[in-house]
C-alpha beads as a LAMMPS data file, in Angstrom:
LAMMPS data file: protein, C-alpha beads

230 atoms
229 bonds

1 atom types
1 bond types

-500.0 500.0 xlo xhi
-500.0 500.0 ylo yhi
-500.0 500.0 zlo zhi

Masses

1 110.0

Atoms # bond

1 1 1 378.902 283.215 -156.607
2 1 1 381.341 284.522 -154.027
3 1 1 382.018 287.592 -156.242
4 1 1 378.446 288.220 -156.702
5 1 1 377.759 288.091 -152.865
6 1 1 380.817 290.358 -152.370
7 1 1 379.419 292.848 -155.079
8 1 1 376.126 292.874 -153.160
9 1 1 377.627 293.238 -149.984
10 1 1 379.728 296.266 -151.088
11 1 1 376.763 297.995 -152.935
12 1 1 374.677 297.498 -149.678
13 1 1 377.569 299.162 -147.578
14 1 1 377.862 302.131 -149.943
15 1 1 374.205 302.631 -149.935
16 1 1 374.151 302.326 -146.172
17 1 1 376.938 304.952 -145.956
18 1 1 375.085 307.225 -148.489
19 1 1 371.822 306.884 -146.244
20 1 1 373.906 307.891 -143.161
21 1 1 375.575 310.815 -144.694
22 1 1 372.111 312.062 -146.107
23 1 1 370.544 311.597 -142.802
24 1 1 373.288 313.455 -141.145
25 1 1 373.098 316.218 -143.734
26 1 1 369.151 316.385 -143.216
27 1 1 369.448 316.327 -139.509
28 1 1 372.026 319.070 -139.407
29 1 1 369.874 321.154 -141.634
30 1 1 366.933 320.324 -139.330
31 1 1 368.720 321.397 -136.247
32 1 1 370.078 324.582 -138.165
33 1 1 366.419 325.706 -139.157
34 1 1 365.330 324.851 -135.499
35 1 1 367.790 327.073 -134.085
36 1 1 367.226 329.845 -136.527
37 1 1 363.512 329.710 -135.706
38 1 1 364.218 329.728 -131.992
39 1 1 366.604 332.725 -132.665
40 1 1 363.796 334.529 -134.428
41 1 1 361.186 333.786 -132.027
42 1 1 363.456 335.320 -129.169
43 1 1 364.301 338.279 -131.269
44 1 1 360.494 338.796 -131.877
45 1 1 359.669 338.432 -128.265
46 1 1 362.358 340.742 -127.210
47 1 1 361.264 343.535 -129.809
48 1 1 357.752 343.129 -128.774
49 1 1 358.576 343.583 -125.202
50 1 1 360.565 346.791 -126.215
51 1 1 357.450 348.076 -128.177
52 1 1 355.015 347.302 -125.345
53 1 1 357.152 349.376 -122.933
54 1 1 357.608 352.088 -125.800
55 1 1 353.842 352.367 -126.475
56 1 1 352.996 352.520 -122.828
57 1 1 355.076 355.808 -122.438
58 1 1 353.566 357.003 -126.058
59 1 1 349.835 356.467 -124.686
60 1 1 350.706 358.649 -121.470
61 1 1 352.333 361.435 -123.513
62 1 1 349.350 361.523 -125.941
63 1 1 346.880 361.493 -123.220
64 1 1 348.720 364.391 -121.633
65 1 1 348.764 366.293 -125.022
66 1 1 345.073 365.958 -125.457
67 1 1 344.383 367.342 -121.927
68 1 1 346.535 370.284 -122.698
69 1 1 345.254 370.846 -126.050
70 1 1 341.540 370.883 -124.754
71 1 1 342.744 373.401 -122.119
72 1 1 344.225 375.670 -124.531
73 1 1 341.218 375.596 -126.668
74 1 1 339.075 376.376 -123.464
75 1 1 341.367 379.251 -122.660
76 1 1 341.063 380.720 -126.348
77 1 1 337.294 380.386 -126.123
78 1 1 337.359 382.219 -122.857
79 1 1 339.482 385.032 -124.289
80 1 1 337.263 385.450 -127.291
81 1 1 334.147 385.612 -125.082
82 1 1 335.928 388.332 -122.677
83 1 1 337.085 390.400 -125.675
84 1 1 333.668 390.372 -127.015
85 1 1 331.450 390.911 -123.850
86 1 1 333.533 392.569 -121.418
87 1 1 334.681 396.404 -122.052
88 1 1 336.700 396.226 -118.755
89 1 1 339.891 394.281 -117.986
90 1 1 339.963 391.945 -115.156
91 1 1 343.235 390.746 -113.538
92 1 1 342.170 387.163 -113.828
93 1 1 342.272 387.216 -117.470
94 1 1 346.034 387.455 -117.527
95 1 1 346.480 383.722 -117.136
96 1 1 343.938 382.939 -119.747
97 1 1 345.784 385.015 -122.324
98 1 1 349.035 383.183 -121.210
99 1 1 347.458 379.853 -121.426
100 1 1 345.920 380.592 -124.855
101 1 1 349.512 380.497 -126.239
102 1 1 350.571 377.000 -124.757
103 1 1 351.321 374.154 -127.325
104 1 1 352.654 370.678 -127.067
105 1 1 354.276 368.181 -129.286
106 1 1 354.499 364.495 -129.402
107 1 1 357.784 362.803 -127.883
108 1 1 358.197 359.060 -128.545
109 1 1 361.143 356.721 -128.587
110 1 1 361.687 355.319 -131.949
111 1 1 364.185 352.706 -130.823
112 1 1 361.998 349.702 -130.816
113 1 1 360.868 350.255 -134.362
114 1 1 364.456 351.097 -135.489
115 1 1 365.392 347.551 -134.020
116 1 1 362.582 345.945 -135.867
117 1 1 363.570 347.563 -139.153
118 1 1 367.317 346.543 -138.695
119 1 1 366.237 342.789 -137.908
120 1 1 363.732 342.789 -140.652
121 1 1 359.871 343.303 -140.544
122 1 1 359.435 339.504 -141.427
123 1 1 360.665 338.910 -137.765
124 1 1 356.987 339.613 -136.538
125 1 1 355.233 336.411 -137.536
126 1 1 351.670 337.686 -137.024
127 1 1 350.874 339.258 -140.358
128 1 1 348.058 341.616 -138.889
129 1 1 350.210 342.628 -136.084
130 1 1 353.229 343.497 -138.205
131 1 1 350.956 345.611 -140.364
132 1 1 349.626 347.417 -137.482
133 1 1 353.182 348.136 -136.247
134 1 1 354.205 349.389 -139.596
135 1 1 350.932 351.670 -139.904
136 1 1 351.438 353.106 -136.438
137 1 1 355.145 353.791 -136.611
138 1 1 355.588 354.567 -140.259
139 1 1 352.251 356.297 -140.771
140 1 1 350.406 357.849 -137.706
141 1 1 353.373 358.749 -135.734
142 1 1 355.106 360.393 -138.532
143 1 1 351.917 362.337 -139.688
144 1 1 351.452 363.741 -136.125
145 1 1 355.036 364.714 -135.742
146 1 1 354.900 366.597 -139.047
147 1 1 351.496 368.325 -137.830
148 1 1 353.357 369.486 -134.646
149 1 1 356.180 370.906 -136.254
150 1 1 354.845 372.327 -139.493
151 1 1 351.437 373.738 -138.233
152 1 1 351.085 374.154 -134.661
153 1 1 354.696 375.372 -133.840
154 1 1 355.142 377.243 -137.035
155 1 1 351.768 379.030 -136.356
156 1 1 353.127 380.020 -133.034
157 1 1 356.527 381.168 -134.283
158 1 1 355.143 383.117 -137.227
159 1 1 351.648 384.459 -135.993
160 1 1 350.862 384.290 -132.244
161 1 1 354.275 384.669 -130.568
162 1 1 354.806 387.949 -132.389
163 1 1 351.500 389.288 -131.228
164 1 1 352.110 388.344 -127.716
165 1 1 355.414 390.011 -127.736
166 1 1 354.205 393.132 -129.153
167 1 1 350.818 393.548 -127.327
168 1 1 351.462 392.080 -123.734
169 1 1 353.841 391.965 -120.868
170 1 1 354.400 388.361 -121.587
171 1 1 357.353 385.826 -120.531
172 1 1 355.739 382.360 -120.939
173 1 1 352.338 380.610 -120.552
174 1 1 353.397 379.859 -116.920
175 1 1 353.236 383.514 -116.194
176 1 1 350.447 385.949 -116.433
177 1 1 350.112 387.817 -120.003
178 1 1 349.052 391.421 -119.250
179 1 1 347.613 393.441 -122.141
180 1 1 349.370 396.620 -122.942
181 1 1 346.087 398.144 -123.892
182 1 1 342.882 396.003 -123.387
183 1 1 340.800 398.315 -125.147
184 1 1 342.801 397.986 -128.218
185 1 1 343.064 394.485 -128.110
186 1 1 339.363 393.969 -128.029
187 1 1 339.381 395.079 -131.826
188 1 1 342.747 393.993 -132.731
189 1 1 342.230 392.190 -135.887
190 1 1 345.815 390.702 -136.280
191 1 1 345.573 389.159 -132.753
192 1 1 342.226 387.715 -133.328
193 1 1 343.341 386.285 -136.650
194 1 1 346.440 384.791 -134.885
195 1 1 343.993 383.073 -132.313
196 1 1 341.558 381.711 -134.978
197 1 1 344.645 380.162 -137.021
198 1 1 345.807 378.693 -133.750
199 1 1 342.465 377.277 -133.018
200 1 1 342.329 375.534 -136.447
201 1 1 345.822 374.247 -136.321
202 1 1 345.346 372.819 -132.635
203 1 1 342.017 371.374 -133.680
204 1 1 343.666 369.292 -136.470
205 1 1 346.556 368.400 -134.000
206 1 1 344.119 367.243 -131.234
207 1 1 342.058 365.208 -133.952
208 1 1 345.563 363.533 -135.305
209 1 1 346.539 363.056 -131.595
210 1 1 343.227 361.162 -130.759
211 1 1 343.512 358.969 -133.766
212 1 1 347.435 358.084 -132.842
213 1 1 346.169 357.231 -129.408
214 1 1 343.449 354.916 -130.654
215 1 1 345.973 353.025 -132.705
216 1 1 348.549 353.012 -129.784
217 1 1 345.960 351.419 -127.524
218 1 1 344.853 348.910 -130.044
219 1 1 348.461 348.023 -131.034
220 1 1 349.486 347.735 -127.298
221 1 1 346.631 345.474 -126.731
222 1 1 347.553 343.345 -129.847
223 1 1 351.213 343.042 -128.702
224 1 1 350.112 341.954 -125.187
225 1 1 347.891 339.435 -126.488
226 1 1 350.784 337.909 -128.728
227 1 1 353.133 337.994 -125.459
228 1 1 350.519 336.119 -123.523
229 1 1 350.362 333.203 -125.790
230 1 1 354.085 332.567 -125.601

Bonds

1 1 1 2
2 1 2 3
3 1 3 4
4 1 4 5
5 1 5 6
6 1 6 7
7 1 7 8
8 1 8 9
9 1 9 10
10 1 10 11
11 1 11 12
12 1 12 13
13 1 13 14
14 1 14 15
15 1 15 16
16 1 16 17
17 1 17 18
18 1 18 19
19 1 19 20
20 1 20 21
21 1 21 22
22 1 22 23
23 1 23 24
24 1 24 25
25 1 25 26
26 1 26 27
27 1 27 28
28 1 28 29
29 1 29 30
30 1 30 31
31 1 31 32
32 1 32 33
33 1 33 34
34 1 34 35
35 1 35 36
36 1 36 37
37 1 37 38
38 1 38 39
39 1 39 40
40 1 40 41
41 1 41 42
42 1 42 43
43 1 43 44
44 1 44 45
45 1 45 46
46 1 46 47
47 1 47 48
48 1 48 49
49 1 49 50
50 1 50 51
51 1 51 52
52 1 52 53
53 1 53 54
54 1 54 55
55 1 55 56
56 1 56 57
57 1 57 58
58 1 58 59
59 1 59 60
60 1 60 61
61 1 61 62
62 1 62 63
63 1 63 64
64 1 64 65
65 1 65 66
66 1 66 67
67 1 67 68
68 1 68 69
69 1 69 70
70 1 70 71
71 1 71 72
72 1 72 73
73 1 73 74
74 1 74 75
75 1 75 76
76 1 76 77
77 1 77 78
78 1 78 79
79 1 79 80
80 1 80 81
81 1 81 82
82 1 82 83
83 1 83 84
84 1 84 85
85 1 85 86
86 1 86 87
87 1 87 88
88 1 88 89
89 1 89 90
90 1 90 91
91 1 91 92
92 1 92 93
93 1 93 94
94 1 94 95
95 1 95 96
96 1 96 97
97 1 97 98
98 1 98 99
99 1 99 100
100 1 100 101
101 1 101 102
102 1 102 103
103 1 103 104
104 1 104 105
105 1 105 106
106 1 106 107
107 1 107 108
108 1 108 109
109 1 109 110
110 1 110 111
111 1 111 112
112 1 112 113
113 1 113 114
114 1 114 115
115 1 115 116
116 1 116 117
117 1 117 118
118 1 118 119
119 1 119 120
120 1 120 121
121 1 121 122
122 1 122 123
123 1 123 124
124 1 124 125
125 1 125 126
126 1 126 127
127 1 127 128
128 1 128 129
129 1 129 130
130 1 130 131
131 1 131 132
132 1 132 133
133 1 133 134
134 1 134 135
135 1 135 136
136 1 136 137
137 1 137 138
138 1 138 139
139 1 139 140
140 1 140 141
141 1 141 142
142 1 142 143
143 1 143 144
144 1 144 145
145 1 145 146
146 1 146 147
147 1 147 148
148 1 148 149
149 1 149 150
150 1 150 151
151 1 151 152
152 1 152 153
153 1 153 154
154 1 154 155
155 1 155 156
156 1 156 157
157 1 157 158
158 1 158 159
159 1 159 160
160 1 160 161
161 1 161 162
162 1 162 163
163 1 163 164
164 1 164 165
165 1 165 166
166 1 166 167
167 1 167 168
168 1 168 169
169 1 169 170
170 1 170 171
171 1 171 172
172 1 172 173
173 1 173 174
174 1 174 175
175 1 175 176
176 1 176 177
177 1 177 178
178 1 178 179
179 1 179 180
180 1 180 181
181 1 181 182
182 1 182 183
183 1 183 184
184 1 184 185
185 1 185 186
186 1 186 187
187 1 187 188
188 1 188 189
189 1 189 190
190 1 190 191
191 1 191 192
192 1 192 193
193 1 193 194
194 1 194 195
195 1 195 196
196 1 196 197
197 1 197 198
198 1 198 199
199 1 199 200
200 1 200 201
201 1 201 202
202 1 202 203
203 1 203 204
204 1 204 205
205 1 205 206
206 1 206 207
207 1 207 208
208 1 208 209
209 1 209 210
210 1 210 211
211 1 211 212
212 1 212 213
213 1 213 214
214 1 214 215
215 1 215 216
216 1 216 217
217 1 217 218
218 1 218 219
219 1 219 220
220 1 220 221
221 1 221 222
222 1 222 223
223 1 223 224
224 1 224 225
225 1 225 226
226 1 226 227
227 1 227 228
228 1 228 229
229 1 229 230
């Protein structure tokens, strides 16, 4: 009888010890998962703050680029109208000729996005927000920068700049560009074609810039909403 009681007692003690071990392991895993989740959330918050600052700078640059692009198109329109309608050169046209050569490119800081890439995109818990981030940085920004480099700047280097160097007293768009022969310039096919290609490339750049700005504004609002909930 005593042996049976002793056996039951030992079994109960073993089961109790096993239960304590299981509880300890479960608690340790739970606390580890909790710490990992807190770390992920702190990291997510840090990256979102970095992106918020970067996007605010992006929107300023994009607004400036749109304003400059619109002013260049206006100058080119003025140049075309003057060449068509005015047989005599006027000194005030020199700045319009110079401004028609201006171009801009989009500069943005990729540090926040690279931080996210190195940490893993799943750090962003909100699926829609994560997809918007990828679409902006991995899509629109790259396309706009490609347009800047391979269309706008390429057109300037290969078409418009050689025309300006050959047919104007010209240093930069900050200084007047005085045509060497205004009468010849009025009917200069190569110069006119260079301006038309510039208008086409700049129009595409402006369209892409406006799309990128709209996406940046929406993404910035989404990030600020997400941070406000914390």
